[in-house]
C-alpha positions as CSV (number, residue, x, y, z in Angstrom):
1,M,0.0,0.1,-0.1
2,L,1.3,3.7,-0.8
3,L,0.6,4.8,2.8
4,A,3.3,2.1,4.4
5,R,5.6,3.0,1.8
6,V,5.5,6.5,2.6
7,I,6.0,6.0,6.0
8,V,9.1,4.0,5.2
9,V,10.5,6.7,2.7
10,A,10.1,8.8,5.7
11,V,11.7,6.8,8.1
12,L,14.8,6.1,6.2
13,A,14.8,10.1,5.4
14,A,14.9,10.8,8.7
15,L,17.8,8.2,9.5
16,S,20.2,9.4,6.6
17,S,19.0,13.2,7.6
18,V,21.6,12.9,10.8
19,Y,24.4,11.9,8.5
20,V,23.7,14.2,5.8
21,L,23.5,17.5,8.5
22,A,26.9,15.9,9.6
23,G,28.5,16.5,6.1
24,A,28.3,13.1,4.7
25,G,27.0,13.5,1.5
26,G,27.5,10.1,0.3
27,A,24.4,9.8,3.0
28,V,22.0,10.6,0.3
29,L,23.3,8.0,-2.0
30,V,22.9,5.6,0.6
31,F,19.4,6.5,1.5
32,A,18.2,6.2,-2.1
33,V,19.6,2.8,-2.5
34,Q,18.1,1.9,0.8
35,C,14.8,3.4,-0.1
36,L,14.5,0.8,-3.3
37,Y,16.0,-2.2,-1.7
38,T,13.5,-1.9,1.1
39,L,10.5,-1.2,-0.8
40,W,11.8,-3.8,-3.8
41,A,13.3,-6.4,-1.8
42,G,15.0,-9.1,-3.6
43,K,16.7,-7.5,-6.2
44,W,20.1,-8.6,-5.8
45,W,22.0,-6.0,-7.8
46,L,20.2,-3.5,-5.8
47,L,22.1,-5.1,-2.7
48,A,25.5,-5.4,-4.5
49,A,25.4,-1.7,-5.2
50,Q,24.3,-1.0,-1.6
51,A,27.3,-3.2,-0.2
52,V,30.0,-0.9,-2.9
53,L,28.1,2.4,-1.8
54,V,28.5,2.1,1.9
55,Y,32.1,0.8,2.0
56,W,32.9,3.7,-0.2
57,V,31.1,6.2,1.9
58,T,32.4,5.2,5.0
59,L,36.2,4.2,3.9
60,G,36.3,6.7,0.9
61,T,34.5,9.8,2.9
62,G,35.1,9.4,6.4
63,S,31.3,9.2,6.7
64,S,30.1,7.4,10.1
65,V,30.5,3.6,10.6
66,V,26.6,3.6,11.3
67,V,25.6,3.3,7.5
68,L,27.1,0.0,7.4
69,G,23.8,-0.9,9.4
70,F,21.8,-0.2,6.4
71,L,23.8,-3.1,4.7
72,A,23.7,-4.9,7.5
73,G,19.8,-4.5,8.0
74,S,19.3,-5.6,4.1
75,L,21.5,-8.7,4.7
76,L,19.4,-10.0,7.4
77,V,16.3,-10.3,4.9
78,T,18.4,-12.6,2.4
79,R,20.1,-16.0,2.4
80,L,23.5,-14.0,3.2
81,W,22.1,-13.1,6.6
82,A,24.9,-15.0,8.3
83,V,27.2,-12.1,6.6
84,A,25.5,-9.4,8.6
85,P,27.2,-9.9,11.9
86,G,30.4,-9.8,10.0
87,V,29.3,-6.3,8.7
88,V,28.6,-5.0,12.4
89,F,31.8,-6.0,13.1
90,S,33.7,-4.3,10.8
91,A,31.8,-1.4,11.7
92,V,33.1,-1.8,15.3
93,V,36.7,-2.2,13.9
94,I,36.5,1.0,11.9
95,A,35.3,2.9,14.4
96,Y,37.9,1.6,17.0
97,A,40.9,2.1,14.6
98,R,39.4,6.0,13.9
99,G,39.3,7.3,17.4
100,G,40.1,4.3,19.9
101,D,37.9,5.6,22.1
102,V,36.0,2.5,24.0
103,V,33.0,4.4,24.9
104,T,32.5,6.1,21.6
105,T,33.1,2.9,19.8
106,L,30.3,1.4,21.9
107,D,28.1,4.1,21.3
108,L,28.6,3.7,17.3
109,A,28.2,0.0,17.7
110,I,25.2,0.2,19.5
111,T,23.9,2.6,16.8
112,T,24.8,0.2,14.2
113,V,23.3,-2.6,15.6
114,L,19.9,-0.4,15.9
115,M,19.9,0.5,12.4
116,T,20.6,-3.5,11.5
117,L,17.4,-4.1,13.3
118,I,15.1,-1.1,12.0
119,V,15.8,-1.7,8.6
120,P,14.9,-5.8,8.2
121,G,11.7,-4.8,10.5
122,L,10.9,-1.9,7.7
123,I,11.3,-4.7,5.0
124,R,9.3,-7.4,6.5
125,L,6.6,-4.7,7.7
126,V,6.0,-3.7,4.2
127,E,5.9,-7.1,2.7
128,R,3.4,-7.9,5.3
129,V,1.2,-5.2,4.3
130,D,1.8,-5.8,0.7
131,E,0.8,-9.6,0.8
132,L,-2.1,-8.9,3.6
133,H,-3.4,-6.2,0.8
134,A,-2.7,-8.7,-2.4
135,T,-4.4,-11.6,-0.8
136,R,-7.8,-10.1,1.0
137,R,-9.8,-10.9,-2.1
138,A,-8.1,-14.5,-2.4
139,L,-9.3,-15.1,0.9
140,A,-12.8,-14.1,0.5
141,A,-12.8,-16.3,-2.7
142,A,-11.5,-19.0,-0.6
143,A,-14.2,-18.7,1.7
144,V,-17.0,-18.5,-0.4
145,G,-15.6,-21.7,-2.5
146,E,-15.6,-23.6,0.7
147,E,-18.9,-22.3,1.9
148,R,-20.5,-23.5,-1.8
149,L,-19.2,-26.3,-1.3
150,R,-20.7,-26.9,2.2
151,I,-24.2,-25.6,0.8
152,A,-24.1,-27.8,-1.9
153,A,-23.3,-31.1,0.1
154,E,-26.2,-30.0,2.7
155,L,-28.6,-29.2,-0.4
156,S,-27.5,-32.4,-2.0
157,D,-28.1,-34.7,0.7
158,G,-31.9,-33.4,1.4
159,L,-33.0,-31.4,-1.4
160,G,-31.0,-33.4,-4.2
161,R,-32.4,-36.7,-3.3
162,G,-35.9,-35.1,-3.0
163,L,-35.9,-34.2,-6.5
164,A,-34.5,-37.2,-7.6
165,T,-37.4,-39.0,-5.9
166,I,-39.9,-36.6,-7.4
167,I,-38.6,-37.3,-11.0
168,A,-38.2,-41.2,-10.6
169,G,-41.8,-40.9,-9.3
170,V,-43.1,-38.9,-11.8
171,R,-41.9,-40.9,-14.8
172,R,-43.0,-44.4,-13.3
173,A,-46.7,-42.5,-12.7
174,M,-46.5,-41.8,-16.5
175,R,-46.0,-45.4,-17.7
176,D,-48.9,-46.4,-15.2
177,S,-52.4,-45.7,-15.7
178,G,-54.1,-43.2,-13.4
179,T,-57.6,-42.7,-11.8
180,G,-59.2,-40.5,-9.2
181,M,-61.3,-37.8,-8.7
182,R,-61.7,-34.2,-10.3
183,A,-60.6,-31.3,-7.7
184,S,-62.1,-28.1,-8.0
185,A,-60.5,-25.0,-8.3
186,A,-60.9,-23.9,-4.8
187,D,-59.5,-27.4,-3.7
188,L,-56.3,-26.4,-5.8
189,R,-55.9,-23.1,-4.5
190,A,-56.4,-24.2,-0.8
191,S,-53.2,-26.5,-1.6
192,A,-51.6,-23.8,-3.1
193,T,-52.2,-21.2,-0.8
194,D,-51.1,-23.6,2.0
195,L,-47.6,-25.0,0.6
196,P,-45.9,-21.7,1.1
197,G,-47.2,-20.9,4.3
198,T,-45.5,-20.9,8.0
199,A,-43.1,-22.6,9.9
200,T,-46.0,-24.7,11.3
201,D,-47.4,-25.4,8.2
202,L,-44.3,-26.5,6.5
203,R,-43.3,-28.9,9.1
204,A,-47.0,-30.7,8.6
205,S,-46.6,-34.1,7.3
206,A,-47.8,-35.3,3.7
207,T,-50.5,-37.2,5.8
208,D,-52.3,-34.1,7.3
209,V,-52.7,-32.9,3.6
210,P,-56.4,-33.6,2.1
211,G,-56.4,-36.1,-0.5
212,S,-52.7,-37.2,0.1
213,G,-53.7,-40.7,-0.9
214,T,-51.7,-43.8,-1.8
215,G,-49.7,-44.4,-5.2
216,E,-47.0,-43.0,-7.5
217,L,-48.3,-40.0,-7.2
218,G,-49.0,-39.7,-3.5
219,E,-45.5,-40.4,-2.9
220,V,-44.4,-37.6,-5.4
221,V,-46.5,-35.2,-3.4
222,S,-45.2,-36.2,0.0
223,A,-41.5,-35.8,-1.4
224,A,-42.0,-32.6,-3.1
225,R,-43.9,-31.3,-0.2
226,R,-40.8,-32.5,2.3
227,S,-38.7,-30.7,-0.4
228,L,-40.6,-27.4,-0.6
229,A,-40.1,-27.3,3.6
230,D,-36.4,-28.2,3.6
231,A,-36.2,-25.7,0.8
232,R,-37.8,-22.8,3.0
233,A,-36.3,-23.9,5.8
234,A,-32.7,-23.7,4.8
235,A,-33.8,-20.4,2.7
236,A,-34.6,-18.9,6.5
237,G,-31.4,-20.6,8.1
238,Y,-29.1,-19.1,5.7
239,R,-31.0,-15.7,6.0
240,A,-30.9,-15.5,9.5
241,M,-27.3,-14.8,9.5
242,S,-27.5,-11.2,8.5
243,L,-29.4,-8.1,9.2
244,T,-28.0,-6.2,6.4
245,P,-30.0,-7.4,3.3
246,E,-33.1,-6.3,5.6
247,L,-31.1,-2.7,5.9
248,T,-31.1,-2.5,2.2
249,T,-34.6,-3.5,1.2
250,A,-35.7,-1.1,4.0
251,R,-33.6,1.8,2.6
252,A,-35.0,0.8,-0.8
253,M,-39.0,0.6,-0.1
254,L,-38.8,4.1,2.1
255,A,-36.7,6.0,-1.1
256,A,-39.7,4.5,-3.3
257,A,-42.8,5.8,-0.7
258,G,-40.9,9.1,-1.2
259,V,-38.9,9.0,2.5
260,D,-35.9,10.5,2.9
261,V,-33.5,7.3,4.8
262,E,-30.5,7.6,7.0
263,V,-29.0,4.1,7.7
264,R,-26.0,4.1,10.3
265,A,-25.4,0.5,11.0
266,G,-22.9,-0.4,13.7
267,H,-23.1,-4.1,14.3
268,A,-20.9,-6.9,13.2
269,E,-22.2,-9.8,10.9
270,P,-23.1,-12.3,11.2
271,L,-25.9,-12.1,13.7
272,G,-27.6,-15.4,13.8
273,P,-30.8,-15.8,15.0
274,A,-30.8,-11.9,16.6
275,G,-30.4,-11.3,12.7
276,A,-33.4,-12.8,11.9
277,L,-35.9,-11.7,14.5
278,L,-34.4,-8.1,14.4
279,A,-35.1,-8.4,10.3
280,T,-38.6,-9.2,11.0
281,V,-38.9,-6.2,13.4
282,L,-37.2,-3.4,11.0
283,R,-39.7,-5.0,7.6
284,E,-42.6,-4.5,10.1
285,A,-41.5,-1.2,11.3
286,V,-40.8,-0.1,7.7
287,T,-44.2,-1.5,6.4
288,D,-45.8,0.6,9.4
289,V,-44.3,3.7,8.2
290,V,-44.8,3.4,4.5
291,R,-48.5,2.6,5.1
292,R,-49.5,5.7,7.0
293,G,-47.7,7.7,4.6
294,T,-46.7,11.1,6.6
295,A,-43.4,10.5,7.6
296,R,-40.7,12.7,5.5
297,L,-37.9,10.8,7.7
298,C,-36.7,7.6,8.9
299,V,-33.7,6.9,10.6
300,I,-32.5,3.4,11.0
301,E,-29.5,2.7,13.6
302,T,-27.9,-0.7,14.6
303,M,-25.6,-0.9,17.3
304,E,-23.5,-3.6,19.1
305,R,-22.3,-3.2,22.9
306,S,-22.2,-5.1,25.9
307,G,-23.3,-8.1,24.9
308,T,-26.4,-6.8,23.1
309,V,-27.4,-5.7,19.8
310,T,-30.0,-3.0,19.2
311,L,-32.1,-1.8,16.3
312,R,-33.6,1.4,16.3
313,V,-36.2,2.9,13.5
314,T,-36.8,6.6,14.1
315,D,-39.6,8.3,12.1
316,D,-41.5,11.9,11.9
317,G,-44.4,11.0,10.8
318,R,-46.7,10.4,13.8
319,R,-48.0,13.1,16.1
320,T,-50.3,11.0,18.5
321,A,-49.4,8.0,20.5
322,E,-51.3,5.0,19.5
323,D,-51.0,1.3,19.7
324,D,-48.3,-0.1,17.7
325,A,-48.2,-2.6,14.9
326,L,-45.7,-4.4,16.3
327,S,-47.0,-5.4,19.3
328,D,-47.0,-8.8,18.5
329,L,-43.8,-9.2,18.0
330,A,-43.0,-8.2,21.5
331,A,-43.5,-11.6,23.0
332,R,-41.1,-13.0,20.3
333,V,-38.4,-10.6,21.6
334,A,-39.0,-11.4,25.1
335,E,-38.7,-15.0,24.7
336,A,-35.2,-14.5,22.8
337,G,-34.2,-12.8,25.8
338,G,-34.8,-9.0,24.5
339,R,-37.1,-6.5,24.7
340,L,-39.1,-4.2,22.3
341,A,-40.4,-1.2,22.8
342,G,-42.0,1.9,20.9
343,G,-43.4,5.4,21.6
344,L,-43.4,9.5,20.8
345,S,-40.2,11.5,21.7
346,D,-40.6,15.0,23.1
347,Q,-40.2,16.2,19.6
348,G,-43.1,13.8,18.3
349,R,-41.1,11.6,16.7
350,H,-41.9,7.7,17.0
351,T,-39.1,5.4,17.7
352,V,-39.3,1.8,17.7
353,E,-36.2,0.1,19.6
354,A,-35.5,-3.7,20.0
355,T,-32.7,-5.0,22.1
356,L,-31.4,-8.6,21.7
357,P,-28.5,-10.7,23.3
358,A,-25.6,-10.6,20.8
359,P,-24.0,-13.8,19.0
360,Q,-21.2,-14.9,21.1
361,R,-17.8,-13.8,19.0
362,A,-14.6,-15.4,19.0
363,P,-11.9,-13.9,21.0
364,E,-9.1,-12.3,19.2
365,E,-6.4,-14.4,18.5
366,R,-3.4,-13.5,20.6
367,G,-0.6,-14.9,19.0
368,R,3.2,-14.2,19.8
369,A,4.4,-10.4,20.1
370,D,4.1,-8.5,17.1
371,L,7.4,-7.8,15.3
372,S,7.0,-4.1,15.6
373,V,6.6,-4.4,18.8
374,L,9.7,-6.2,19.3
375,L,11.4,-3.8,17.3
376,L,10.3,-0.7,19.3
377,A,11.2,-2.5,22.2
378,A,14.9,-3.3,21.1
379,V,15.3,0.6,19.9
380,L,13.9,2.1,23.1
381,V,16.7,-0.4,24.6
382,G,19.1,0.7,22.2
383,F,18.5,4.6,22.6
384,S,18.4,4.0,26.4
385,L,21.9,2.2,26.3
386,K,23.1,5.0,24.2
387,A,22.0,7.6,26.9
388,L,23.4,5.7,29.8
389,L,27.0,5.6,28.2
390,Q,27.0,9.8,28.9
391,I,25.4,9.3,32.4
392,P,28.0,9.8,35.5
393,A,28.4,6.6,37.3
394,Q,26.7,8.1,40.7
395,L,23.3,8.8,38.7
396,L,23.3,5.7,36.8
397,L,20.6,3.9,38.9
398,P,18.1,6.7,38.8
399,A,18.3,7.2,35.2
400,V,17.9,3.6,34.6
401,A,14.9,3.6,36.9
402,L,13.5,6.5,35.0
403,L,14.5,5.1,31.4
404,A,12.8,1.7,32.4
405,V,9.5,3.6,33.2
406,I,9.8,5.5,30.1
407,V,10.1,2.5,28.4
408,V,7.1,0.5,29.7
409,M,4.9,4.0,29.2
410,Q,6.1,3.9,25.7
411,L,5.3,0.0,25.2
412,R,1.9,0.9,26.7
413,S,0.9,3.6,24.1
414,V,1.2,1.0,21.5
415,T,-2.5,0.1,21.6
416,G,-3.8,3.8,21.7
417,R,-3.9,7.1,23.2
418,H,-3.2,6.2,27.1
419,M,-3.3,10.1,28.6
420,T,-1.5,8.8,31.9
421,A,1.0,7.3,29.7
422,L,1.7,10.4,27.8
423,S,1.2,12.8,30.9
424,V,4.0,10.5,32.8
425,M,6.4,10.4,29.7
426,A,6.0,14.2,29.4
427,V,7.0,14.8,32.9
428,L,10.0,12.2,32.4
429,A,11.2,14.0,29.0
430,F,12.0,17.3,30.9
431,A,11.9,17.3,34.4
432,P,15.2,15.4,35.1
433,I,17.1,17.3,32.7
434,P,18.3,20.0,35.8
435,L,19.7,16.2,37.1
436,F,21.2,15.2,34.3
437,G,21.9,18.0,32.1
438,P,21.9,18.0,28.3
439,I,22.5,14.3,28.6
440,W,18.6,13.6,29.0
441,L,17.4,16.2,26.0
442,G,17.5,12.8,23.8
443,T,14.5,11.3,25.6
444,G,12.4,14.1,23.9
445,G,12.0,11.8,20.9
446,F,10.8,9.0,23.2
447,L,8.0,11.2,23.7
448,A,6.9,12.7,20.2
449,G,6.2,9.4,18.8
450,P,3.4,8.5,20.8
451,V,1.8,11.9,20.4
452,L,1.8,11.1,16.9
453,L,0.2,8.3,17.3
454,A,-2.6,9.2,19.6
455,F,-3.5,12.5,18.4
456,R,-5.0,13.6,14.7
457,P,-2.2,15.4,12.7
458,R,-3.6,18.6,12.9
459,T,-3.2,18.4,16.6
460,A,-0.1,16.3,16.9
461,W,2.4,18.0,14.7
462,P,2.4,21.3,16.5
463,L,2.7,19.4,19.7
464,V,5.4,17.4,18.0
465,A,7.1,20.8,17.0
466,A,6.8,22.1,20.5
467,I,8.7,19.5,22.0
468,I,11.4,19.9,19.3
469,A,11.2,23.4,20.0
470,A,11.8,23.0,23.5
471,T,14.5,20.7,23.3
472,A,16.2,23.3,21.0
473,A,15.7,26.4,23.7
474,V,17.0,23.9,26.5
475,A,20.2,22.8,24.5
476,A,20.6,26.6,23.6
477,S,20.2,27.7,27.3
478,Y,23.0,25.4,28.5
479,G,25.5,27.0,25.8
480,L,25.6,23.7,23.6
481,P,27.6,24.3,20.4
482,L,25.4,24.8,17.4
483,P,26.5,21.3,15.8
484,A,25.5,19.4,19.0
485,A,22.3,21.3,19.5
486,A,21.3,20.7,15.8
487,N,22.0,16.9,16.3
488,V,20.5,16.3,19.8
489,T,17.2,17.9,17.9
490,V,17.0,16.2,14.9
491,S,18.0,13.2,16.8
492,N,14.4,13.6,18.6
493,L,12.6,14.1,15.8
494,V,14.4,10.9,14.0
495,T,13.4,8.8,17.2
496,G,9.9,10.0,17.5
497,L,9.6,9.3,13.6
498,V,11.3,6.0,13.7
499,V,9.0,5.2,16.9
500,Y,5.6,6.3,15.4
501,S,6.5,4.6,12.1
502,L,6.9,1.1,13.7
503,L,3.5,1.6,15.5
504,R,1.9,2.9,12.6
505,L,3.5,0.1,10.2
506,A,1.9,-2.2,12.8
507,G,-1.3,-0.9,12.7
508,L,-1.8,-1.2,9.3
509,A,-1.0,-4.6,9.0
510,K,-3.3,-5.3,11.5
511,E,-6.1,-3.1,9.9
512,L,-5.6,-4.9,6.7
513,Q,-5.5,-8.4,8.8
514,A,-9.0,-7.3,10.0
515,A,-10.3,-5.9,6.8
516,R,-9.2,-9.3,5.2
517,E,-10.9,-11.6,7.7
518,G,-13.7,-8.8,7.5
519,L,-14.1,-9.4,4.2
520,A,-14.1,-13.1,4.3
521,R,-16.9,-13.3,6.6
522,S,-18.8,-10.7,4.7
523,A,-18.5,-12.6,1.6
524,V,-19.4,-15.9,3.6
525,V,-22.5,-13.9,4.7
526,E,-23.5,-12.7,1.2
527,E,-23.1,-15.9,-0.5
528,R,-25.8,-17.7,2.1
529,L,-28.2,-14.8,1.5
530,R,-27.6,-15.4,-2.0
531,A,-28.2,-19.1,-1.6
532,A,-31.4,-18.2,0.4
533,R,-32.8,-15.8,-2.1
534,D,-32.3,-18.7,-4.9
535,L,-33.7,-21.1,-2.6
536,H,-36.7,-19.1,-1.7
537,D,-37.3,-17.5,-5.6
538,L,-36.1,-20.0,-7.8
539,L,-36.4,-23.8,-6.3
540,G,-39.0,-22.9,-3.9
541,H,-41.1,-21.6,-6.9
542,N,-40.6,-24.5,-8.9
543,L,-41.6,-26.8,-6.3
544,A,-44.9,-25.3,-5.3
545,A,-45.7,-25.4,-9.0
546,I,-44.8,-29.1,-8.9
547,L,-47.1,-29.6,-5.9
548,L,-50.1,-28.0,-7.7
549,K,-49.6,-29.9,-10.8
550,C,-49.2,-33.3,-9.0
551,E,-52.6,-32.6,-6.9
552,L,-54.0,-31.7,-10.5
553,A,-53.1,-34.7,-12.0
554,R,-54.3,-37.0,-9.4
555,R,-57.7,-35.3,-10.0
556,L,-57.6,-36.0,-14.1
557,P,-58.3,-38.7,-16.3
558,P,-55.1,-40.4,-17.4
559,E,-55.0,-39.0,-20.6
560,R,-55.3,-35.2,-19.3
561,A,-52.8,-36.2,-16.5
562,R,-50.2,-37.8,-18.4
563,A,-50.0,-33.9,-20.0
564,E,-49.9,-32.5,-16.5
565,L,-47.2,-35.0,-15.6
566,A,-44.9,-34.2,-18.5
567,D,-45.2,-30.5,-17.2
568,V,-44.0,-31.7,-13.7
569,L,-41.3,-33.6,-15.3
570,E,-39.7,-30.3,-16.9
571,M,-40.3,-28.7,-13.9
572,A,-38.3,-31.0,-11.8
573,E,-35.4,-31.3,-14.1
574,R,-35.4,-27.3,-13.9
575,A,-35.5,-27.5,-10.2
576,E,-32.3,-29.6,-10.3
577,H,-30.7,-27.4,-12.7
578,D,-31.9,-24.4,-9.9
579,L,-30.4,-26.4,-7.3
580,R,-27.0,-26.4,-8.9
581,S,-27.3,-22.5,-9.4
582,V,-28.1,-22.0,-5.3
583,S,-25.0,-23.9,-5.0
584,G,-23.0,-21.7,-6.4
585,E,-23.3,-22.4,-10.6
586,Q,-24.1,-19.4,-13.2
587,L,-27.8,-19.5,-13.9
588,D,-29.4,-17.4,-16.5
589,L,-33.4,-17.2,-16.9
590,S,-35.7,-16.1,-19.9
591,L,-38.6,-13.8,-19.3
592,A,-40.2,-15.2,-22.0
593,A,-39.9,-18.9,-20.9
594,E,-40.7,-17.9,-17.1
595,A,-44.2,-16.0,-18.6
596,E,-45.4,-19.3,-20.2
597,S,-44.3,-21.2,-17.4
598,A,-45.9,-18.8,-14.9
599,A,-49.2,-19.1,-17.1
600,S,-49.4,-22.7,-17.0
601,V,-49.2,-22.5,-13.3
602,L,-51.8,-20.2,-13.1
603,R,-54.4,-22.0,-15.5
604,A,-53.6,-25.3,-13.2
605,A,-55.2,-22.9,-10.2
606,R,-57.9,-22.0,-12.8
607,V,-56.8,-18.5,-12.6
608,E,-57.4,-16.5,-16.6
609,V,-54.0,-15.3,-17.6
610,S,-53.2,-12.4,-20.2
611,A,-49.0,-11.7,-21.1
612,D,-48.2,-9.0,-23.4
613,L,-44.4,-9.2,-23.3
614,A,-42.7,-5.7,-25.5
615,H,-39.3,-5.3,-23.8
616,P,-36.2,-4.8,-25.8
617,E,-33.4,-7.4,-25.5
618,L,-31.9,-7.3,-22.0
619,P,-28.5,-7.9,-20.5
620,A,-28.4,-11.2,-19.0
621,E,-28.2,-10.5,-15.3
622,V,-31.8,-8.0,-15.9
623,E,-33.6,-10.8,-17.9
624,T,-32.9,-13.1,-14.8
625,V,-33.9,-10.8,-12.0
626,L,-36.8,-10.0,-13.6
627,S,-37.6,-13.5,-14.1
628,T,-37.1,-14.3,-10.8
629,V,-39.6,-11.4,-9.6
630,L,-42.4,-13.1,-12.0
631,R,-41.7,-16.5,-10.4
632,E,-42.4,-14.8,-6.8
633,A,-45.4,-12.6,-7.9
634,V,-47.1,-15.9,-9.4
635,T,-46.5,-17.5,-6.2
636,N,-48.2,-14.7,-4.5
637,V,-51.0,-14.6,-6.0
638,L,-51.3,-18.1,-5.3
639,R,-50.9,-17.2,-1.7
640,H,-52.3,-14.1,-1.0
641,S,-55.2,-13.8,-3.2
642,S,-58.5,-15.2,-4.5
643,A,-57.6,-14.4,-8.2
644,R,-59.8,-15.1,-11.4
645,H,-58.0,-13.0,-13.3
646,C,-54.1,-12.0,-13.7
647,V,-52.0,-10.0,-16.2
648,I,-48.7,-9.7,-17.0
649,G,-46.8,-7.4,-19.2
650,T,-43.5,-5.8,-19.9
651,A,-42.5,-2.7,-21.6
652,A,-39.6,-0.3,-22.3
653,E,-39.7,3.2,-20.7
654,G,-37.2,6.0,-21.1
655,G,-34.1,4.0,-21.0
656,R,-35.8,1.3,-18.1
657,V,-37.8,-1.8,-18.8
658,R,-41.1,-2.2,-16.6
659,L,-42.4,-5.7,-15.6
660,T,-45.8,-5.2,-14.0
661,V,-48.1,-8.0,-12.7
662,R,-51.8,-7.5,-11.7
663,N,-54.1,-9.8,-10.3
664,D,-57.7,-9.2,-8.6
665,G,-59.1,-10.9,-5.4
666,A,-56.3,-9.4,-3.3
667,R,-56.6,-9.4,0.0
668,A,-55.4,-5.7,1.3
669,A,-54.6,-7.0,4.8
670,E,-52.1,-9.3,3.8
671,A,-50.9,-7.2,0.8
672,R,-49.7,-4.4,3.2
673,H,-47.4,-6.4,4.9
674,G,-43.7,-7.2,3.2
675,S,-42.6,-10.6,2.9
676,S,-38.8,-12.3,2.9
677,G,-39.8,-13.0,-1.0
678,L,-40.1,-9.2,-1.5
679,G,-37.5,-8.3,0.3
680,N,-35.2,-10.5,-1.7
681,L,-36.5,-9.2,-4.8
682,T,-35.9,-5.7,-3.5
683,T,-32.6,-6.4,-3.1
684,R,-31.9,-8.2,-6.3
685,L,-33.5,-5.3,-7.9
686,A,-31.5,-2.6,-6.0
687,A,-28.3,-4.2,-7.0
688,L,-29.0,-3.5,-10.6
689,D,-30.3,0.4,-9.6
690,G,-33.7,-1.1,-10.0
691,R,-36.8,-0.5,-8.1
692,L,-39.7,-2.5,-6.7
693,T,-43.2,-1.2,-6.0
694,T,-46.3,-2.7,-4.8
695,G,-50.2,-1.6,-4.0
696,V,-54.1,-2.4,-4.0
697,E,-56.7,-0.4,-5.7
698,D,-59.9,-1.6,-6.0
699,G,-59.2,-5.1,-5.3
700,W,-56.4,-5.1,-7.9
701,F,-53.0,-6.0,-6.4
702,Q,-49.9,-4.3,-8.8
703,L,-46.6,-5.4,-8.3
704,D,-44.3,-3.1,-10.9
705,A,-40.3,-4.2,-11.1
706,T,-37.9,-1.7,-13.1
707,A,-34.3,-1.9,-14.2
708,P,-32.0,-0.1,-16.4
709,L,-31.9,-1.3,-20.3
710,A,-28.9,-2.3,-21.9
711,S,-29.4,-0.6,-25.3
712,A,-32.4,1.4,-26.4
713,A,-31.8,-0.1,-30.1
714,T,-32.2,-3.7,-29.5
715,P,-35.1,-5.0,-31.3
716,L,-38.0,-5.9,-29.4
717,L,-39.6,-9.1,-28.5
718,S,-43.1,-9.6,-28.2
719,A,-45.4,-12.2,-27.1
720,T,-49.2,-12.8,-26.4
721,G,-50.6,-15.2,-23.6
722,R,-52.4,-17.9,-25.1
């Protein structure tokens, strides 16, 4: 990532600046080559160039032996790591040969070792950031792949065998002659209405259904009913993991009703069973806001804290306190260990708030100490040792104690802003100066790093400037020569930058790790939601249609029954194709084919159908979504109405395609409530910049779905229902 590289370059520039200011012009070249090698490690020719350059700068120009630490650090991340100690030893030998002063040689040796540790730390951290950034999508893809295999195994074990049973039973029934009495349209409609009902209805056994009977078709009906129950149960289970799609649906519903929406999501996915219940609360609350039609603003908030997750829906459309439509959900929320409340605020806004226990989250992994923290500890100890070399013997113990406190407070600042630690370091950076003299001025860098980490730049940099200015002022007050004062001032800035950079790079790596894992979790949740939508919208529709057709075939003469069974066989084979789609295979649907299939199912339920498709050629994804909308709409006609007529139509309007499904016999009490099916469709359409609207007028229910066209210049496809 760019930010990581900028930080590394800043640190290397700061480290090199000390030697540039000391008159070593060759340090600029060392800095340039070191930047190239750190950012693109593994280039052997850069390492060779660096080796030649640092020894030329050291031996040829008389620069500080510390620049040899750049080479030693670079060697540590290669197969030649064993050579690095030899480079450090050569630096010690050169330093001693130049001056012969043991203390000075020891000081330079410590500084060289610190440089040797800092450089590979920067290289490894950049590599780690790059690796995390490069593999974030790969991890998500791998997680999705594993989830698809698991979903496929689950569905094949139950639904796959059920469909195989249905196909085998239908084929046997087509070979045999069948007898039975004819069913009335009311019987068929009752069967179709009962199939996609509540969870209790779905769990009912085939023996609870009137007319199940015996024989091949009876077995097919039982298998289809079990498969439909399994499909809907699996869809509910997959959907229960997340509240996010319901937030998307709610936003789309409110926007379609002309209500301004603010969504503030503060929860972590997945939510498990709590997500399913909160989704129900949100759906009912938003439906109530839309039904009232007086709101201009609705704010939806979620938050997770103290082991609970809270959903809050606030709107400005109510002015009087009245019974809430969500009262029937309060008992369900209470049974789950939560609380549901609603009421008017002092400003006249109505708030619905549901709180449930949050799912147990896996504790954060606590592995071995982070590389940057180890490097930071080494750097702090090294700088402290350099300072102790200048401390008089009689002050050595108090100096060690104070520096130990500073190091501990510094390491405490790794996890963020700790004002107590900052305050202690601020005091210890300047208060001991009268006791230790100018030697203590170097501790200002220990304070600058945590300040940069703890505050925003607009606050941090002025504070760091104040620390550096105070260091320079104290140095001047002690009458230090200009080079010495400049050196200690610049060294404090460099120390602060090194400390900050090591911590910031560690933070970047942790953020990327969390983002990578979060992306993988989100991808798995999205894959489960996709499977839930496909189970409900695609496979569920086909299984319901199979049941309807089988019930009809059982009550028809053999000649007519065989025609219905042929349709059932085609539907079952299509359901197998849908099952593969649910498991992750790409599925493209034809709107014309779906309209024909919808008409066949509706006619089987004695509903008169007229269809007029007049839409342009559509992109595959748009046609697939509109086909799915049509499937769900037909299922709802059978579930939620006593329809005798249904009209299906498509048309192109201003760069968009519109699908309309209208039916009479609408039940207003049921139509005003949302459903998971319509929520799924709203989510699918929203992904294409589409919109879904529904309404009831004069006993006719109308569903409109719009989506963008690929091209306005494509030829029209038209069809008329039989």
